[in-house]
Every structure is written in structure tokens, then in C-alpha cells.
C-alpha positions in Angstrom: 0.0 0.0 0.0 2.0 3.0 -1.3 1.5 6.7 -1.1 2.2 8.8 -4.2 2.6 12.5 -3.8 1.9 14.8 -6.8 2.6 18.5 -6.8 1.1 21.2 -8.9 3.6 20.5 -11.8 4.4 17.1 -13.4 8.0 17.4 -12.3 7.0 17.4 -8.7 6.5 13.8 -7.8 7.7 11.8 -4.8 6.8 8.2 -4.0 6.5 7.1 -0.3 6.2 3.3 -0.2 4.8 1.8 3.0 6.0 -1.7 2.1 9.4 -1.8 3.8 9.6 -5.5 2.8 9.9 -4.6 -0.9 13.5 -3.4 -0.3 14.3 -6.6 1.5 12.7 -8.7 -1.2 14.9 -7.1 -3.8 18.0 -8.4 -1.9 16.8 -11.9 -1.2 14.3 -14.2 -2.8 14.0 -16.2 0.4 12.8 -13.4 2.6 9.0 -13.3 2.9 6.5 -11.0 4.7 2.9 -11.0 6.0 0.2 -9.9 3.7 -3.3 -8.9 4.8 -6.6 -9.5 3.2 -8.9 -6.4 2.8 -11.3 -8.2 5.1 -9.0 -7.5 8.0 -10.0 -3.8 7.8 -13.6 -4.8 8.6 -12.5 -6.9 11.5 -10.2 -4.3 13.0 -12.5 -1.4 12.5 -16.1 -2.6 12.9 -15.6 -5.4 15.4 -13.2 -3.8 17.8 -15.1 -0.5 17.9 -18.7 -1.3 16.9 -20.4 2.0 17.9 -20.5 4.7 15.3 -20.2 7.6 17.8 -17.2 5.9 19.4 -15.3 6.0 16.1 -16.1 9.7 15.6 -14.9 10.4 19.2 -11.5 8.8 18.2 -11.2 11.2 15.3 -11.9 14.1 17.7 -9.2 12.8 20.0 -6.8 12.9 17.1 -7.6 16.7 16.8 -6.9 17.0 20.6 -3.5 15.4 20.1 -2.8 17.8 17.2 -3.2 20.7 19.6 -6.5 21.9 18.2 -8.4 24.4 20.2 -11.4 24.1 17.9 -12.9 20.9 16.5 -16.3 20.7 14.8 -18.3 17.6 13.8 -21.0 18.3 11.2 -23.6 15.8 10.3 -25.0 16.2 6.8 -28.3 14.4 5.9 -27.4 11.6 8.4 -31.1 10.9 9.3 -31.0 8.4 6.4 -28.2 6.2 5.0 -26.0 7.9 2.4 -25.3 10.9 4.5 -21.9 12.5 5.3 -19.8 13.5 8.3 -17.3 16.4 8.3 -14.7 16.6 11.1 -12.6 19.8 11.0 -10.1 21.3 13.4 -7.4 24.1 13.7 -4.6 21.7 14.9 -1.1 21.6 13.6 -2.1 19.5 10.6 0.0 16.8 9.0 3.0 16.9 6.6 3.6 14.1 4.1 5.7 12.2 6.6 3.0 12.4 9.2 0.4 11.1 6.7 2.6 8.2 5.5 4.2 7.1 8.8 1.3 8.0 11.2 -2.1 8.4 9.7 -1.8 5.4 7.4 -0.2 3.1 9.9 -2.4 0.8 12.0 -1.3 -0.7 15.3 1.5 1.7 15.9 1.5 5.4 16.9 4.0 8.1 17.7 1.9 8.8 20.7 3.6 5.9 22.4 6.6 8.2 23.1 4.2 10.3 25.3 6.1 13.6 24.6 4.0 16.6 25.6 2.7 18.7 22.7 3.4 22.4 22.2 0.3 23.1 24.3 1.6 20.8 27.0 -0.9 18.0 26.3 0.0 14.4 26.8 -1.4 12.5 23.7 -4.4 10.3 24.7 -3.1 7.6 22.4 -4.6 4.9 20.3 -3.4 2.3 17.7 -5.4 3.8 14.8 -8.3 1.3 15.2 -10.8 3.9 16.3 -9.8 6.1 13.3 -10.2 3.2 11.0 -13.7 2.4 12.4 -14.8 5.9 11.8 -13.4 6.1 8.2 -15.0 2.7 7.4 -18.5 4.2 8.1 -18.7 5.6 4.6 -17.8 4.4 1.1 -15.4 7.3 0.5 -13.1 9.4 2.7 -11.6 12.8 1.7 -8.7 14.1 3.8 -7.4 17.7 3.6 -4.6 18.8 5.9 -2.5 22.0 6.2 0.6 21.5 8.3 1.8 24.2 10.6 5.4 23.7 9.5 4.5 24.2 5.8 2.5 27.5 5.6 0.2 27.9 2.5 0.5 24.2 1.7 -2.5 21.8 1.7 -2.3 18.0 1.2 -5.3 16.0 0.1 -6.2 12.4 -0.7 -9.2 10.2 -1.2 -9.9 6.7 0.1 -12.4 4.7 -1.9 -13.2 1.6 0.1 -14.6 -0.1 -3.0 -11.1 -0.4 -4.4 -10.2 -2.8 -1.6 -13.0 -5.1 -2.6 -11.2 -5.8 -5.9 -7.8 -6.2 -4.3 -6.2 -9.4 -3.1 -4.2 -7.9 -0.3 -4.3 -4.5 1.4 -0.8 -3.6 0.2 -2.0 -3.6 -3.5 -3.8 -0.3 -3.0 -1.9 3.0 -3.4 -3.1 6.5 -2.7 -2.3 9.7 -4.6 -1.6 12.6 -2.3 -2.2 16.0 -4.0 -0.2 19.1 -2.9 -1.9 22.5 -3.4 -1.2 26.1 -2.5 -3.8 27.6 -0.1 -4.7 30.7 1.9 -6.4 28.7 4.6 -4.9 28.5 8.1 -3.4 25.3 9.5 -5.7 22.4 10.4 -7.3 19.2 9.1 -10.6 18.2 7.5 -11.9 14.6 7.2 -15.0 14.2 5.1 -16.7 10.8 5.3 -19.1 10.3 2.4 -22.0 7.9 1.7 -22.5 6.6 5.2 -23.7 3.0 5.6 -25.5 3.9 8.9 -28.0 6.6 9.9 -28.1 8.8 13.0 -31.6 9.2 14.5 -32.4 11.7 17.2 -31.3 9.2 19.9 -27.9 8.5 18.2 -27.3 12.3 17.6 -28.1 13.1 21.3 -25.7 10.3 22.4 -23.0 11.7 20.2 -23.7 15.2 21.4 -23.4 14.1 25.0 -20.1 12.3 24.3 -18.6 15.4 22.6 -19.8 17.7 25.3 -18.3 15.5 28.1 -15.1 14.6 26.2 -13.4 17.6 27.8 -14.5 18.4 31.3 -17.5 20.8 30.9 -17.1 22.1 34.5 -13.6 23.4 34.1 -13.6 26.8 32.4 -9.8 26.6 31.8 -10.1 23.7 29.3 -8.8 25.0 25.9 -10.4 22.2 23.9 -14.2 22.3 23.3 -15.4 20.0 20.5 -18.7 21.0 19.0 -21.5 19.3 17.0 -23.5 21.1 14.4 -26.9 19.8 15.4 -29.9 21.2 17.4 -29.6 18.4 20.0 -26.1 19.5 20.8 -27.2 23.2 21.4 -30.0 22.1 23.7 -27.8 19.7 25.7 -24.9 22.2 25.9 -27.3 24.8 27.3 -28.5 22.4 29.9 -25.1 21.3 30.9 -23.7 24.8 31.0 -26.4 25.9 33.4 -24.2 24.6 36.2 -25.7 24.3 39.6 -22.6 23.2 41.5 -23.0 26.1 44.0 -26.3 24.6 45.1 -24.8 21.2 46.1 -25.3 20.4 49.7 -21.7 18.9 50.0 -18.6 19.5 48.0 -15.9 16.8 48.4 -12.3 17.6 47.4 -9.6 14.9 47.6 -6.4 13.9 46.0 -3.7 11.2 46.0 -0.1 12.0 45.3 2.7 10.1 43.7 3.6 8.4 47.0 0.0 7.2 47.4 -0.7 9.6 50.2 -4.3 10.9 50.2 -6.0 14.1 51.6 -9.6 15.1 51.6 -12.0 17.7 52.8 -15.8 18.3 52.7 -17.4 21.8 52.4 -21.0 22.8 52.7 -23.0 24.7 50.1 -21.7 28.0 51.5 -18.1 26.6 51.0 -17.6 26.4 54.8 -15.3 23.5 55.9 -17.2 20.6 57.5 -14.7 17.8 57.7 -11.0 17.3 56.9 -9.0 14.1 56.8 -5.5 13.1 57.4 -4.1 10.2 55.3 -4.6 7.7 58.1 -8.2 8.7 58.6 -9.0 7.2 55.1 -6.6 4.3 54.8 -3.8 2.7 56.7 -2.1 1.6 53.5 -0.8 4.0 50.8 -2.4 3.7 47.3 -0.3 2.1 44.5 -1.8 4.2 41.8 -1.2 7.3 39.7 -1.6 10.8 41.1 -5.3 11.9 40.9 -7.8 14.5 41.9 -11.3 13.6 42.9 -14.1 16.1 43.3 -17.7 15.3 44.1 -20.8 17.5 44.5 -23.6 15.9 46.4 -27.2 17.2 46.2 -30.1 16.4 48.6 -33.0 16.2 46.2 -36.0 17.4 48.2 -37.8 20.7 47.7 -37.1 21.9 51.3 -33.3 21.9 50.6 -33.7 24.5 47.8 -35.8 27.1 49.6 -32.8 29.3 50.2 -30.9 28.5 47.0 -30.8 30.1 43.6 -31.9 27.0 41.6 -35.2 25.1 42.0 -35.5 21.5 42.9 -36.9 20.6 39.4 -34.1 22.4 37.6 -31.4 20.5 39.5 -33.1 17.1 39.2 -33.4 17.6 35.4 -29.8 18.8 35.2 -28.5 15.8 37.1 -30.4 13.4 34.9 -28.0 14.5 32.1 -24.8 15.2 33.9 -25.0 13.0 37.0 -22.5 10.3 38.1 -18.8 10.3 38.5 -16.8 10.8 35.3 -13.1 9.8 34.7 -10.8 12.2 32.8 -7.5 10.8 31.6 -5.0 13.3 30.2 -7.7 15.9 29.8 -10.3 13.8 28.0 -13.1 11.6 29.4 -12.9 7.8 29.2 -16.0 5.7 28.6 -17.9 4.1 30.1 -17.1 5.6 33.5 -20.0 7.8 34.5 -22.3 6.8 31.7 -25.9 6.2 32.6 -26.2 2.9 34.3 -22.5 2.6 35.0 -22.0 2.5 38.7 -18.2 1.9 38.6 -17.7 3.2 42.2 -20.7 1.2 43.5 -22.5 4.3 44.8 -25.9 2.7 44.5 -24.8 -0.6 46.1 -23.4 1.3 49.1 -26.6 3.4 49.3 -28.7 0.2 49.5 -26.7 -0.8 52.6 -27.1 2.6 54.3 -29.5 5.0 52.5 -29.5 7.8 55.0 -26.1 9.3 54.3 -25.1 7.8 51.0 -25.5 9.5 47.6 -26.6 7.7 44.4 -25.5 8.1 40.8 -28.5 10.3 40.2 -27.8 12.8 43.1 -24.1 13.6 42.4 -21.8 15.0 39.8 -18.2 14.2 40.1 -14.9 13.9 38.3 -11.6 12.0 38.8 -8.7 13.6 36.9 -5.5 11.8 36.1 -2.6 12.8 34.0 -0.6 9.5 34.0 2.6 10.5 32.2 4.1 7.0 32.8 1.3 5.1 31.2 0.4 3.1 34.2 -3.3 3.1 33.2 -3.8 1.0 30.0 -6.9 1.3 27.9 -8.6 -1.8 26.5 -8.4 -2.5 22.8 -12.0 -1.5 22.3 -11.3 1.8 24.0 -14.1 1.2 26.5 -12.4 1.5 29.9 -9.1 0.5 31.4 -7.6 -2.9 31.9 -8.0 -3.6 35.6 -4.4 -3.7 36.6 -3.0 -2.7 40.0 -2.9 1.0 39.2 -6.6 1.1 38.1 -7.8 -1.1 41.0 -5.9 1.1 43.5 -7.4 4.2 41.8 -10.9 2.8 42.5 -10.0 1.9 46.0 -8.8 5.5 46.6 -12.1 6.9 45.4 -14.3 4.4 47.2 -12.4 4.9 50.5 -12.8 8.6 50.3 -16.6 8.2 49.7 -16.7 5.8 52.7 -14.9 8.4 54.9 -17.3 11.2 53.8 -20.3 8.9 54.6 -18.9 8.1 58.0 -18.4 11.8 58.8 -21.9 12.7 57.6 -23.3 9.9 59.8 -21.5 11.3 62.8 -22.9 14.7 62.0 -26.4 13.3 61.6 -26.2 11.4 64.9 -25.0 14.5 66.7 -27.9 16.5 65.4 -30.3 13.8 66.5 -28.9 13.8 70.0 -29.1 17.6 70.2 -32.8 17.5 69.0 -33.6 14.9 71.6 -32.0 16.9 74.4 -33.6 20.1 73.2 -37.0 18.4 73.0 -36.7 17.2 76.6 -35.8 20.7 77.8 -38.6 22.2 75.8 -41.2 19.8 77.4 -39.9 20.7 80.9 -40.0 24.5 80.0 -43.5 24.2 78.6 -44.8 22.5 81.8 -43.2 25.2 83.9 -44.8 27.9 81.8 -48.2 26.3 82.0 -47.9 26.0 85.8 -46.9 29.7 86.0 -49.8 30.7 83.9 -52.2 28.6 86.0 -50.9 30.2 89.2 -50.8 33.8 87.9 -53.8 34.0 85.5 -56.5 31.7 86.8 -58.7 32.1 89.9 -58.1 29.6 92.7 -61.3 27.7 92.2 -60.4 26.8 88.5 -56.8 25.7 89.0 -57.5 22.1 90.2 -59.9 21.4 87.3 -57.4 22.8 84.7 -54.6 20.8 86.2 -56.7 17.6 85.9 -57.6 18.3 82.3 -53.9 18.9 81.5 -53.0 15.7 83.3 -55.5 13.7 81.2 -54.0 15.3 78.1 -50.5 14.3 79.1 -51.6 10.7 79.8 -53.2 10.6 76.3 -50.0 12.0 74.7 -47.9 9.5 76.6 -50.1 6.6 75.2 -49.7 8.0 71.7 -46.0 8.4 72.2 -45.7 4.8 73.4 -47.6 3.6 70.4 -45.3 5.6 68.1 -42.3 4.1 69.8 -43.6 0.6 69.2 -44.4 1.5 65.6 -40.9 3.0 65.2 -39.3 -0.3 66.5 -41.5 -2.3 64.2 -40.6 -0.3 61.1 -36.9 -0.1 62.0 -37.0 -3.9 62.1 -38.7 -4.0 58.7 -36.2 -1.4 57.3 -33.3 -3.6 58.5 -34.9 -6.6 56.8 -35.5 -4.7 53.6 -32.0 -3.2 53.3 -30.4 -6.5 54.2 -32.5 -8.2 51.6 -31.5 -5.5 49.0 -27.8 -6.2 49.7 -28.2 -10.0 49.3 -30.4 -9.3 46.2 -27.7 -7.2 44.6 -25.1 -10.0 45.1 -27.4 -12.9 44.0 -27.1 -11.9 40.4 -23.7 -13.7 40.2 -24.8 -17.2 41.2 -28.0 -16.8 39.1 -25.9 -16.1 36.1 -23.7 -19.0 36.9 -26.7 -21.4 37.1 -27.9 -20.1 33.8 -24.5 -20.5 32.2 -24.1 -24.1 33.5 -27.6 -25.0 32.2 -26.6 -23.6 28.8 -23.3 -25.6 28.7 -25.1 -28.8 29.7 -27.7 -28.2 27.0 -25.1 -27.5 24.3 -22.8 -30.4 25.3 -25.7 -32.8 25.7 -27.1 -32.1 22.3 -23.6 -32.6 20.8 -22.9 -35.9 22.6 -26.3 -37.4 22.7 -28.1 -35.9 19.7 -31.4 -34.0 19.9 -33.7 -37.0 20.4 -31.9 -38.7 23.3 -31.1 -35.3 24.8 -34.8 -34.3 24.9 -35.7 -37.6 26.5 -33.0 -37.6 29.2 -31.5 -34.2 29.9 -33.9 -31.7 28.6 -36.4 -31.8 31.6 -33.7 -31.2 34.4 -32.0 -28.5 32.2 -35.3 -26.7 31.7 -35.8 -26.9 35.5 -32.4 -25.2 36.0 -33.6 -22.4 33.7 -36.8 -22.0 35.7 -34.9 -21.9 38.9 -32.5 -19.2 37.6 -35.5 -17.1 36.4 -37.2 -17.5 39.8 -34.1 -16.5 41.7 -33.7 -13.5 39.5 -37.2 -12.5 40.3 -36.5 -12.9 44.0 -33.5 -10.6 43.7 -35.4 -8.0 41.7 -38.2 -7.7 44.2 -36.5 -5.9 47.1 -34.4 -3.8 44.8 -37.6 -2.6 43.0 -39.5 -1.9 46.2 -36.7 0.0 47.9 -36.0 2.5 45.2 -35.6 5.9 46.8 -37.7 7.8 44.3 -40.7 5.7 45.2 -40.8 7.3 48.7 -41.2 10.8 47.3 -44.7 12.3 47.8 -46.6 13.3 44.7 -49.3 12.2 42.3 -49.4 8.4 41.9 -51.0 6.6 39.0 -52.9 3.7 40.6 -53.2 1.6 37.5 -49.6 1.8 36.6 -48.4 1.0 40.1 -50.7 -2.1 40.2 -49.4 -3.2 36.8 -45.7 -2.9 37.9 -46.3 -5.0 41.0 -48.2 -7.7 38.9 -45.3 -7.8 36.5 -42.9 -8.5 39.4 -45.1 -11.3 40.7 -45.4 -13.0 37.3 -42.8 -15.7 38.0 -44.5 -16.6 41.3 -47.9 -16.6 39.8 -46.7 -18.8 36.8 -45.0 -21.3 39.1 -48.1 -21.5 41.4 -50.5 -21.7 38.4 -52.4 -18.7 39.5 -54.3 -16.5 37.0 -54.5 -12.8 37.6 -57.7 -11.1 36.4 -57.6 -7.3 36.1 -60.7 -5.2 35.9 -59.6 -1.6 35.7 -61.7 1.6 35.6 -61.8 3.3 32.2 -60.8 6.6 33.8 -57.3 7.1 35.1 -57.1 7.3 38.9 -54.5 9.4 40.7 -53.9 9.6 44.4 -51.8 11.9 46.6 -49.0 10.1 48.4 -46.0 8.0 47.4 -45.6 5.0 45.1 -44.0 3.1 48.0 -47.1 3.3 50.2 -49.4 2.1 47.4 -47.0 -0.7 46.4 -46.8 -1.8 50.1 -50.6 -2.2 50.1 -50.8 -4.2 46.8 -47.7 -6.3 47.5 -48.8 -7.5 50.9 -52.4 -8.3 49.8 -51.1 -10.2 46.7 -48.7 -12.1 48.9 -51.5 -13.0 51.2 -53.6 -14.2 48.3 -50.8 -16.3 46.8 -50.2 -17.9 50.3 -54.0 -18.6 50.6 -54.0 -20.4 47.3 -50.9 -22.5 47.9 -51.5 -23.7 51.5 -52.4 -27.3 52.1 -56.0 -28.0 51.5 -56.6 -25.2 49.1 -57.6 -25.8 45.5 -55.0 -27.0 42.9 -56.9 -26.0 39.8 -58.3 -22.8 38.4 -56.6 -20.6 41.0 -57.6 -17.0 40.5 -56.9 -13.5 42.0 -59.1 -10.7 40.9 -57.9 -7.0 41.1 -60.3 -4.3 40.2 -60.3 -0.5 40.4 -63.3 1.7 40.2 -63.8 5.4 40.7 -66.6 6.2 43.0 -67.3 10.0 43.5 -64.1 11.4 45.1 -62.2 8.2 45.8 -60.8 5.2 44.0 -61.9 1.7 45.2 -59.4 -1.1 44.9 -60.6 -4.7 45.4 -58.3 -7.7 45.7 -60.1 -11.1 45.9 -59.0 -14.7 45.6 -60.8 -18.1 45.4 -58.9 -19.7 48.2 -60.2 -20.9 51.6 -60.8 -17.4 53.0 -59.9 -15.9 56.4 -60.2 -18.7 59.0 -59.1 -19.5 62.6 -58.7 -15.8 63.5 -61.1 -13.0 64.5 -61.6 -10.6 61.6 -60.8 -7.6 63.8 -57.5 -9.2 64.9 -56.0 -9.6 61.4 -54.6 -6.0 61.5 -52.7 -6.5 64.7 -48.9 -6.9 64.5 -47.7 -10.5 64.9 -51.2 -12.1 64.3 -51.0 -14.8 61.6 -52.4 -18.2 60.8 -49.6 -19.1 58.4 -46.8 -21.3 59.7 -43.6 -19.2 59.6 -45.5 -16.0 58.9 -44.5 -12.6 60.4 -48.0 -11.3 61.0 -46.9 -7.8 59.8 -48.3 -7.7 56.2 -51.8 -6.6 57.1 -50.5 -4.2 59.8 -48.4 -2.5 57.0 -51.5 -2.5 54.8 -53.7 -0.7 57.3 -51.0 1.8 58.3 -50.3 2.6 54.7 -53.9 3.1 53.8 -54.3 5.4 56.9 -51.2 7.4 55.8 -52.9 7.9 52.4 -56.0 9.2 54.0 -58.2 6.1 53.1 -59.8 3.2 54.7 -59.6 -0.6 54.3 -62.2 -3.4 54.9 -61.7 -7.2 54.9 -64.4 -9.8 54.1 -63.6 -13.4 55.3 -65.3 -15.1 52.3 -65.9 -12.7 49.4 -67.5 -13.0 46.0 -64.9 -15.6 44.8 -65.1 -17.6 48.0 -61.7 -16.6 49.4 -60.7 -13.4 51.2 -61.7 -10.0 49.8 -60.1 -6.7 50.7 -61.6 -3.4 49.8 -59.4 -0.2 49.9 -60.8 3.3 49.3 -58.3 6.1 48.7 -59.1 9.8 48.0 -58.5 11.0 44.5 -56.5 14.0 43.3 -57.0 15.8 40.0 -55.5 14.1 36.9 
């Protein structure tokens, strides 16, 4: 594969040949060399970097390495196949040697030397595979480049990928590089024509987000700002640039130096110092990683926290939905997938499930870890999605997670101190209030009324004491339930690994059994137990999803709740249990949409516990084995929605109907007796009422819940 350079006159012609082996072959007939089929270009480009936006990002990174301060990506008619992409920059450009020995060479890069550029940038580095992936997206590629070291000169060439389809080996194709005079400034333009893929709104928005976050959008000193000519980019850029960092409740600043020594501090939203850590407060062992800086802004997403701040609760929540999570910046540019939606690489959500009170989640923080890494201790994977998990990277994660744990511990101490202060102040306030009442009685009331008033106050105090005692008991009950729930969430999170293992083992047995036994014998002998393994893995996955679904924090927020949607979500969760128990769910929903005021968590607590009761009633010994049914109906009656849950089991037996709501009362062996207590408390909290019928219309238990409606 040679490069032929033609100037503006016929006499100006230089040939650069990439086949170094040709010279060797001319000296010895016995020396041979590798040859590559054109198909290797497909394998290297499309398979190693399959996402179109990722290839474009690699071209933009080339502009960064070329010291560009401006880089523009323009999509031209890309909503259908056959469109074009233009990537242009104002970098140092390429002379003929850089084109021949750099741009055309795959698997080797001058970036490996890691020498700083004129702007002091450390090249982000790649082996040319990302560039190849981007160039292969079209049928033709036009390159124009104007090197800084050759003013007024422009080199151009065209790659026609169809030429490779006729070639036996890649080396058979040569390229003519044209040299022209120009008045344009230094820089490079890459025009990819006749695209084989199309960019819909979702793909354009994803590309816009990648470009916007490629260079840290929260650092005003960054001199590299890639742009996309597309409305989606302008909208997203405006949303990201409306930074609300000053409205964060906590601001964490931390760093680890070259000796692995760490320091950290936490500021409040007024930038007052709250906590500060020595190295030993965070870890007893130094970190064997690259020097790094870690900043995190934590938001408490409830309306009360924004009453004294410039931004509104809604603005910040929407902003965090686009920018939230912790992003990793390596040599000035972001590395995927760290910080992408759904990528919890620092296990924020897992830690929150264990202790939700003081832990942030990926949707309530914006953070960045910045590393320069001049010694190449962090090594990117071949597909450019993340780093190889060597010691340096594992230790970098340990540093960040340890700092987060330290911050959580300090916040927990602060919360506990506040609780103790409130308790002490409450006790003093009660004593002061009693003293004030006694003084008023003595000073303001005639003698004949004082005894009567004191008796009334005493009865009031006794009633309040009974109420307080009941609240304490409720508090203990719900603390126990919370402990059970959060513990279940932790185990649920971890259960995915053995479930996946069971599924993989079943798949291997199935594949190997069919190979060794043939389909007929396999179906007769191994197919039933393998299918049972698949069913077990699906059931276990459902078990693990249950607590994680019910304990989602956003479900506890108060607002308008769609009754029908909440019921449908719970039924979907129960599907594996219902299928296994051969229970049919019949839904009879009101035509009109019903909304209540409250939280999804409360409504789900009601439906979940009543469905659990119904399933238990249909599966206990002595109950029917065929045509098992649960009916769930909703009906709007005047100003409330009526929800009925009925089954055709044996009904409520061996317990007084009024006692079923009491904590600990159950007729089921191994039952907790808490389900119906939770139902009644939840209905009361939602301002409604609940009624139970021992044998309802279907023969089994029937529960009728009435909840007040809010406007749709």
C-alpha cells in the first residue's frame, strides 16, 4: 500500500512506499513477509469498535493530540443512509511524513513516546483502530490537511473503500496525495461520504453528550471544546452549562499524590469547611496508583433543601439526569464508560442500598476523577471502553471508594450529633413548657379553677404518653422492617452472580448434551432437568429484583401516583411466582385514570402485601389445585378510587376478623403477621380506609381499599 505525492507540476512527484519489505525482497528471494486481506480492515474497524459515535470520538481525540483548540463535527443528511460527516479542526495538521508514517499506519503510533505537545498536552493515544472504524463508516473518505510547518500548503487524498473489494491484499492499494497552494490556516478536515448507517435523534443526542463531556465541561480553563452542528447539541450544551454546582449540599475535594498519600475535605453549600481528613483517617495503606484528583458535588434532592438557593428542585433534578454520576478524565479527556448512565463503577448505589441515610446515588451527584498518568500506568482496553483492571486502576478505584466511605462516616457522625441535640432540646422544651403552664395557672387563673385545669392537662399528658408509646412501638417495628428490607437488598444485589452461573451451567449442559447425545436422546434424558435449571434461575432473578424494586428511593417521594400503573408494575414483578403456582390474575380496571396523593412506595406496600396473602392462601395445604384466581379491580366512586383484591382460596379462618390487622397475628406457619398491619398503616397514611371480608365473592378473602383521588 503505497502513497504517491503529486505536486502542482508534473516534475514534482515523490513516492512514499509503506512496504518496507519490498526493499528486503529485492535483496533476497528467500525473505517473505505477512500480507493482509482487505477483510482485516472490517475486522479491525467494525468489530473492535462497533459503535459509530465511538469512532467519531476517536477522530476528535486525534484533533486534541494535534493541539487543536477548535474541533467541529458536522452531520449532513445523516437521518438516512447515504449521509456524510465532516470533522474539521485548527490543529497543527500533517505533513507528508506524518500522513505516511502515522495516519496510514495501524497498530503503531508516535503517541507511544508520550512527549508533551506544544500546548503541554499528553497525547491520549490509540493504535489507529478507532480512526479506521470511523473512516469505514462511509464508502469514501476525503482528507485535507494543512501542516503548521509548511505554511500555505495543503495535502489532500481520497480513500475509496470499494477499491479494496477488488484487491487481493491491502498492500496492493496505493493513494495519490495531492499538494496544493492555499490561503487557509493550519488544520485538518476529514469528510466521510455515503454513510452506511444513519443517525436518528437518539444517536445524535448520544454523540452530542459524548462530545460535550469529552473535555471536562465544568472546568472553564479547558482549551479544547469540540462542537457538533446539530440542534440536539445546542439544547444539551445549554442544559449542561447551566451549572448548579454552587447549590450542592456537600462538596468533596480529595487527591492522592505520587507516593500514594491521600488528603480530603468536605465543604457545605456555602463553602464552609465541615470535615477534613489526614491520610490515616482514610486508609492505613498507601495507594499504589497514579496521582489523581477527585471532586464530588452531592445534592439532597428534596424541595425543602432548595428554599434558600438560587436554583429550583426541578431544575437541579433535570440537570443531574443529564450530567450526574462520576466521570473519569484521563489526560484531559473523558474515558468511557465511567460515568455513563447505568455505569456505577464506584458502587454508589450498592453502598446506598446498605445505608441509604447518608449515601449519595449516581442520580444525586456530579463528580470527576482527573488523572494525567505520564508514565502510562493506566492502560486502555483494545475497544477503548475503559481501562484494563491492573493494579494502578484497582488502586485508583480503592482510593475513590475509600474517600466516599470516609465522607459517609463523617456525615453519619454529623447526623447522629444533630439527633442527640434535637432529643436533648425536645426534653428541655417539654420541661420548660410544663413550667410555663404551671406559672400561667398560678398567675392567671382564679383559685377555684386551678385544680380542674390541672386535671384536664394531666389527662391530656396521659393521652399523649399513650400516643408516644404507640409511636415508639411503631418505630421499633418499622426499624426492624427497614433492616430486613435493606439487608434483603444487599443480598439481592449479590445474588445476580450465582443466578448467572446457574444459567451458564444450564446452557453448557444443553449444548454439550445435544452434541454428545443428539437431539432425540437429549430431549428424553437431559432436557427436563435443564429446563428446571432455567426455571430456577428465572425465579431466583425475580427474588433478587423484588427488594431492589420496592426499595428504590424515588418511590418514597410524595406526589401524584398513578394507581393503575403501580398495580401493573407489581403484577409484573409477581409474574414468575404466579406462573409457578399456576395462579391466574384477572384485572378489571376503571376506564378513567385514577391518581392519588402520596408515594408509590405506600401504594406498592398495600398491593404487594395483599397479593402475597392471596398467593399464600391459594398455595397452602387443603386449598384448590386447579383454576386458582386472583381478581384485582379498580373503580372510581365519586371522590375516591376503590381497589378490590379477591381470591378463590379458603378465605380468612381461625382468626377473628378484627385481629388480622394487629402486629404478629398470623395463621400461616412461619408468617410474620406484619403484612396486614403494614396495609392498614399505609392506607391510613394515604387518608383512606380498608375493609376485609372473610369469604368474598370468589369464595376466598376479599379486601376493599378506598383512597381519596387528586386531580388528573
